[in-house]
N, C-alpha and C positions, 0 to 999 in steps of 0.2 A: 453454392454461394457461401462465402465466408461471413460468419456472424460474430466471431470472436472480437472482444473489445479489450483494449489495453487502457488501464487507468494509470496515470502518473500523477504523483503528488510530490512536490519538493518543498522542503522547509528546513529552517535552522532551529536548534534548540534554544530555549530561553536561557539566559545567563544563570549559572549555578546548578543546572541540571546535570546530574552525575551519569556516568556510563551505566551504572547499575540501575538507575531510574529508567534509562532508555531501554535496556535489555528487558527489564520486567514489563514495561509497557508493550514492547514488541511481542513478547510471549502472549500477553493478554489479547492483543489485537489478532494475532495468528489463530488463537483458539476460537475467537468470535467468528472470524472470516470462514473458518472451516465448517461452521454450522450453516452458512448461507447457501441457498440454492444458486447454482450458476458459478460459484467460485471455482477457479481452476488452479491458480498459482500466485504466489506473492514473493517478492524479494525486496530487501532494503539495502541500499548501498550509501556510502558516504564519500564525498570527494575530499581533496586535500584542504579545502577551505571550510570544511565542516557542514556543507550543505548535504542534507539527506535526500535520497531519491527513493520513493516508495513506488514500486511497480506491481500492479495487480492485473492478472488476466481473468476476464469474465466470459462466460458462455455467450452472452449477447448484451446489448445495450439495456434492455429491460432489467436484467439481473444487476448490472452495474448501477443503474439509477436507484433501484430498490435498496441495494446495499448501502448506498450513500445516505439515504434517509434513515435506515436502521442504524447505521454506524454512529451518526450524530446523536441518536437517542440512547445508545448503549453505553454502559460503563467503560468499555474499552475505548470507544471513540472519545468520550469525555476525558479519559486518562491521557490519551495521546494529545488532545488539544490543550491540556493543562501544561504539558512540557514543551509544546511547540511555540515558537515566536510567531504570533498570528500575522504580523506584518510580512513575514517571509513566505507564507504558504501560497503555493500555486498548484492548481489542479486542472487536469484535462482528461478527456476521453477520446480515444481514437479507434476507428474500426480497422481491423487487420486486413491488409490487402493481399499479403503473401506471407508464407511461413515455411520454414524447413527445420528439421531437427538433425543434429549430428549424433555420432556415437563416440563417446570418450572411452579410452581404455585406461584402466587403473595404473598408477605408477608403481 
């Protein structure tokens, strides 16, 4: 049975937040997440309109929920929330139903 959970968070940055602020905050968040039990993978992407998509894979729902509570209390979470436009934040958790991995060859 598949227990993996995908967490998605989308948000825009507050006006005036620099790319350097974003990079520094993302590095801080990555370091924090790597300390959490059940953390598997994280990526952040940006679409053409500036909406950021934060995608995190967790071992199970319990790990995802515990991480959410720890994140909001940690300096990394506070730093990210300080640069995010709170009105634009949307978050969800989904249980993985099926997965596959490919093999990429180097160019």
